[in-house]
C-alpha positions as CSV (number, residue, x, y, z in Angstrom):
1,M,-5.8,4.2,19.9
2,A,-3.2,7.0,20.1
3,D,-1.5,5.2,23.0
4,N,-1.4,2.0,21.0
5,D,0.0,3.8,17.9
6,A,2.7,5.5,20.1
7,G,3.6,2.1,21.6
8,F,3.9,0.6,18.1
9,E,6.2,3.5,16.9
10,A,8.4,3.0,20.0
11,R,8.6,-0.8,19.4
12,L,9.2,-0.3,15.7
13,A,12.1,2.0,16.4
14,E,13.6,-0.3,19.0
15,A,13.3,-3.3,16.7
16,A,15.1,-1.3,14.0
17,R,17.8,-0.4,16.4
18,L,18.4,-3.9,17.6
19,V,18.4,-5.5,14.1
20,V,20.8,-2.9,12.7
21,E,23.1,-3.6,15.6
22,R,22.9,-7.3,14.9
23,L,23.5,-6.7,11.2
24,E,26.4,-4.4,11.9
25,R,28.0,-7.1,14.1
26,C,27.6,-9.9,11.6
27,L,28.8,-7.8,8.7
28,S,31.9,-6.5,10.5
29,E,35.4,-7.5,9.6
30,G,36.6,-10.4,11.7
31,E,33.1,-11.9,12.3
32,P,33.0,-15.7,11.6
33,L,30.4,-15.3,8.9
34,M,32.6,-12.7,7.2
35,A,35.8,-14.6,7.3
36,G,37.5,-14.5,3.9
37,V,34.9,-12.2,2.3
38,P,36.5,-9.7,-0.1
39,A,36.4,-6.1,1.2
40,R,34.5,-4.7,-1.8
41,L,31.8,-7.4,-1.6
42,R,31.4,-6.8,2.2
43,A,31.1,-3.0,1.5
44,A,28.4,-3.6,-1.1
45,M,26.5,-5.9,1.3
46,R,26.7,-3.3,4.0
47,H,25.5,-0.6,1.5
48,G,22.5,-2.8,0.6
49,V,21.4,-3.7,4.0
50,L,22.5,-0.8,6.3
51,N,20.9,2.0,4.3
52,G,18.0,2.9,6.5
53,G,14.4,1.9,6.2
54,K,11.7,1.2,8.7
55,R,12.7,-2.5,9.3
56,L,9.0,-3.4,9.4
57,R,9.6,-7.1,8.6
58,P,12.1,-7.6,11.4
59,F,9.7,-5.8,13.8
60,L,6.9,-8.3,12.8
61,V,9.2,-11.2,13.6
62,M,10.2,-9.8,17.0
63,E,6.7,-8.6,18.0
64,T,5.0,-11.9,17.1
65,A,7.8,-13.7,19.0
66,R,7.2,-11.5,22.0
67,L,3.5,-12.1,21.9
68,C,4.0,-15.9,21.6
69,G,6.8,-16.1,24.3
70,A,9.7,-17.1,22.0
71,P,13.3,-16.4,23.0
72,E,14.2,-12.8,22.2
73,A,17.8,-13.6,21.0
74,A,16.4,-16.2,18.6
75,A,13.8,-13.8,17.3
76,L,16.5,-11.2,16.7
77,D,18.6,-13.7,14.6
78,A,15.5,-14.6,12.5
79,A,14.6,-10.9,12.1
80,A,18.1,-10.1,10.9
81,A,18.0,-13.0,8.5
82,L,14.7,-11.8,7.1
83,E,16.1,-8.3,6.6
84,C,19.0,-9.8,4.7
85,I,16.6,-11.5,2.3
86,H,14.4,-8.4,1.9
87,S,17.5,-6.3,1.2
88,Y,18.9,-8.7,-1.3
89,S,15.6,-8.6,-3.1
90,L,15.7,-4.8,-3.3
91,V,19.3,-4.9,-4.5
92,H,18.3,-7.2,-7.4
93,D,15.0,-5.4,-8.0
94,D,16.9,-2.1,-8.6
95,L,19.1,-3.6,-11.3
96,P,18.7,-2.3,-14.9
97,A,17.4,-5.7,-16.0
98,M,14.6,-5.5,-13.4
99,D,13.2,-2.1,-12.2
100,D,16.2,0.0,-13.2
101,D,16.2,2.3,-10.2
102,D,19.0,4.7,-9.2
103,L,17.7,5.6,-5.7
104,R,16.8,3.4,-2.8
105,R,15.8,5.1,0.5
106,G,17.2,8.3,-0.8
107,Q,20.7,6.9,-1.5
108,P,22.3,5.5,-4.7
109,T,21.3,1.9,-5.3
110,V,24.0,-0.7,-5.0
111,H,24.7,-1.1,-8.7
112,V,25.0,2.7,-9.0
113,A,27.3,3.0,-5.9
114,F,29.4,0.0,-7.1
115,D,28.6,-1.7,-10.4
116,E,26.1,-4.2,-11.7
117,A,28.2,-7.4,-11.2
118,T,29.0,-6.4,-7.6
119,A,25.4,-5.7,-6.9
120,I,24.3,-9.1,-8.2
121,L,27.0,-10.8,-6.0
122,A,26.1,-8.7,-3.0
123,G,22.5,-9.7,-3.3
124,D,23.5,-13.4,-3.6
125,A,25.7,-13.0,-0.5
126,L,23.0,-11.4,1.6
127,L,20.6,-14.2,0.6
128,T,22.9,-17.0,1.7
129,L,24.0,-15.1,4.8
130,A,20.4,-15.2,5.9
131,F,20.3,-19.0,6.2
132,G,23.6,-18.9,8.0
133,L,22.2,-16.6,10.6
134,V,19.2,-18.9,11.2
135,A,21.3,-22.1,11.3
136,A,23.8,-20.6,13.7
137,S,21.2,-19.2,16.1
138,H,21.9,-21.3,19.2
139,D,19.2,-19.6,21.1
140,A,16.5,-21.3,19.0
141,E,15.6,-24.9,19.4
142,P,17.0,-27.2,16.7
143,Q,13.5,-28.1,15.5
144,A,12.5,-24.5,15.4
145,R,15.5,-23.7,13.3
146,L,14.6,-26.4,10.8
147,H,11.1,-25.1,10.5
148,L,12.4,-21.5,10.0
149,V,14.8,-22.6,7.3
150,H,12.1,-24.5,5.5
151,A,9.5,-21.7,5.7
152,L,12.1,-19.0,4.7
153,S,13.2,-21.0,1.7
154,R,9.6,-21.5,0.6
155,E,8.5,-17.9,1.0
156,A,11.7,-16.3,-0.5
157,G,12.0,-18.8,-3.3
158,A,10.3,-19.8,-6.6
159,A,6.9,-20.4,-5.0
160,G,7.1,-17.1,-3.2
161,M,8.9,-13.8,-3.6
162,V,11.1,-14.9,-6.6
163,G,8.1,-16.4,-8.5
164,G,6.1,-13.3,-7.8
165,Q,8.8,-11.1,-9.2
166,L,8.8,-13.1,-12.4
167,L,5.0,-12.8,-12.7
168,D,5.3,-9.1,-12.2
169,L,7.9,-8.8,-15.0
170,E,5.7,-11.0,-17.3
171,A,2.7,-8.8,-16.6
172,E,4.3,-5.8,-18.0
173,D,3.8,-7.2,-21.5
174,E,0.1,-7.8,-20.9
175,T,-2.5,-5.2,-21.9
176,S,-4.6,-6.2,-18.9
177,L,-4.6,-8.6,-16.1
178,P,-7.6,-10.0,-14.0
179,E,-7.8,-9.0,-10.4
180,A,-7.2,-12.6,-9.2
181,A,-3.9,-12.7,-11.2
182,I,-2.8,-9.4,-9.8
183,A,-3.6,-10.5,-6.2
184,R,-1.7,-13.8,-6.7
185,M,1.3,-12.0,-8.1
186,Q,1.3,-9.5,-5.2
187,A,0.8,-12.2,-2.5
188,M,3.9,-14.0,-3.8
189,K,6.1,-11.0,-4.5
190,T,5.4,-8.9,-1.4
191,G,3.0,-10.9,0.9
192,A,5.2,-14.0,1.2
193,L,7.9,-12.5,3.3
194,I,5.5,-10.5,5.4
195,A,3.5,-13.7,6.0
196,F,6.8,-15.4,7.0
197,A,7.6,-12.6,9.4
198,C,4.3,-13.1,11.2
199,E,4.6,-16.9,11.3
200,A,8.2,-16.8,12.6
201,G,7.2,-15.8,16.1
202,P,4.8,-18.8,16.6
203,L,7.3,-21.1,15.0
204,L,10.1,-20.0,17.4
205,A,7.7,-20.4,20.3
206,G,6.6,-23.9,19.3
207,A,3.0,-22.6,19.2
208,P,0.1,-24.9,18.1
209,A,-0.7,-25.2,14.4
210,E,-3.9,-23.2,14.8
211,K,-2.1,-20.2,16.2
212,R,0.7,-20.4,13.6
213,E,-1.9,-20.5,10.8
214,R,-3.9,-17.5,12.3
215,F,-0.7,-15.4,12.6
216,R,0.3,-16.4,9.0
217,R,-3.2,-15.3,7.8
218,F,-2.6,-12.0,9.6
219,G,0.6,-11.6,7.8
220,E,-1.0,-12.4,4.4
221,T,-3.7,-9.7,5.2
222,I,-1.2,-7.0,6.1
223,G,1.0,-8.1,3.2
224,L,-1.8,-7.3,0.8
225,A,-2.4,-4.0,2.6
226,F,1.3,-3.2,2.3
227,Q,1.3,-3.7,-1.5
228,L,-1.9,-1.8,-2.0
229,A,-0.5,1.2,0.0
230,D,2.8,0.9,-1.9
231,D,1.0,1.0,-5.3
232,L,-1.1,3.9,-4.2
233,L,1.9,5.8,-3.0
234,D,3.7,5.2,-6.3
235,E,0.8,7.0,-8.0
236,T,0.3,9.8,-5.5
237,A,3.6,10.6,-3.8
238,D,6.8,12.3,-5.2
239,A,10.3,11.0,-5.3
240,A,11.5,13.2,-2.4
241,T,8.8,11.7,-0.1
242,L,9.4,8.1,-1.2
243,G,13.2,8.2,-1.3
244,K,13.0,6.5,-4.8
245,A,11.5,7.3,-8.2
246,A,7.8,7.8,-8.2
247,G,5.2,7.0,-10.9
248,K,7.3,4.3,-12.5
249,D,4.9,1.5,-12.1
250,R,2.2,3.0,-14.3
251,A,4.8,4.2,-16.8
252,R,6.2,0.6,-17.2
253,G,2.8,-0.9,-17.4
254,K,2.9,-2.6,-14.0
255,K,-0.4,-4.2,-13.2
256,T,-1.8,-3.0,-9.8
257,L,-5.1,-3.0,-8.1
258,P,-5.2,0.8,-7.7
259,A,-4.6,1.1,-11.4
260,L,-7.4,-1.4,-12.0
261,H,-10.0,-0.1,-9.5
262,G,-9.0,3.5,-8.7
263,H,-7.9,5.3,-5.5
264,D,-11.2,5.4,-3.7
265,W,-11.7,1.6,-4.0
266,T,-8.1,1.1,-2.8
267,R,-8.6,3.2,0.3
268,A,-11.8,1.4,1.1
269,R,-10.1,-2.0,0.6
270,L,-7.3,-0.9,2.9
271,D,-9.8,0.0,5.7
272,A,-11.4,-3.5,5.3
273,L,-8.0,-5.2,5.5
274,V,-7.1,-3.4,8.7
275,A,-10.4,-4.6,10.2
276,E,-9.8,-8.2,9.0
277,A,-6.3,-8.1,10.6
278,G,-7.8,-7.0,13.9
279,E,-10.3,-9.8,13.8
280,L,-7.5,-12.4,13.3
281,L,-5.7,-11.1,16.4
282,A,-8.8,-10.8,18.5
283,P,-8.1,-14.1,20.4
284,E,-4.8,-12.5,21.7
285,G,-6.7,-9.7,23.4
286,A,-5.1,-6.5,24.5
287,D,-1.6,-8.0,24.1
288,A,-2.0,-7.7,20.3
289,A,-2.7,-4.0,20.4
290,T,0.8,-3.2,19.0
291,L,0.3,-5.5,16.0
292,V,-3.1,-4.1,15.3
293,A,-1.5,-0.6,15.3
294,A,1.1,-2.0,12.9
295,A,-1.7,-3.0,10.5
296,R,-3.1,0.6,10.6
297,F,0.4,2.0,10.0
298,I,0.9,-0.2,7.0
299,A,-2.4,0.8,5.5
300,E,-2.1,4.6,6.2
301,R,1.6,5.2,5.6
302,T,2.7,8.1,3.6
303,R,6.1,6.9,2.5
């Protein structure tokens, strides 16, 4: 198990390095996708996406692509696109009208470092850049690019991440929320992009529908684990550890499963989700050991 965890950490670090290099290139002055972009807007985009982080979602794209035999360069473009969308969502989440956060990954949020209007526009620009990266990825088959664009628009949009954020905001005004409603909200807000990350590899490889669905279910499972661990950390960790404000979810009346069921229930549920994730990847054999280690990391993370 220790060897698998070490292998996961090495691949996570390598995926982060590669995706940062790819983002650095496409956000550099003179790059085709940056032609004509105002300097202040490009600087805000860079601040929002090149500010550290584990790059877990890009890792999941690249690791599932590796496992399924998809082209590495195409997987890197899809991984960079997904990180642009994830980063845009964080830029907008941090705004005063949403979660009103001043810190992100230990640094000033984009609206603090620049201003609110620039942060909104930088988020918009990162969102649209993502689709440009996928569409321009000549290393992916045309049909695979179409599937990726369709899946990404679904999971990032009104029926996925954006819709989940609205449900989260609405829930703040509720005195209580049933478990099923909380689970639905979290599956949309957080789980949708993680599910896409795990489905992207099979899509790029042209894998059979059964395999795509199984990898997607793996993504949904670890997506729920990610949100549970995140909610637990918000209640138990401090700002220095998290790199952002802690304890704000409960203070704002956010509806979470740890708040509903308690910490012991949450930790037991996390253990069960890790086991479920491993079962979904069992048909892949030892080749899936790194992804199984990723599931454990998500459930057991401390920041």
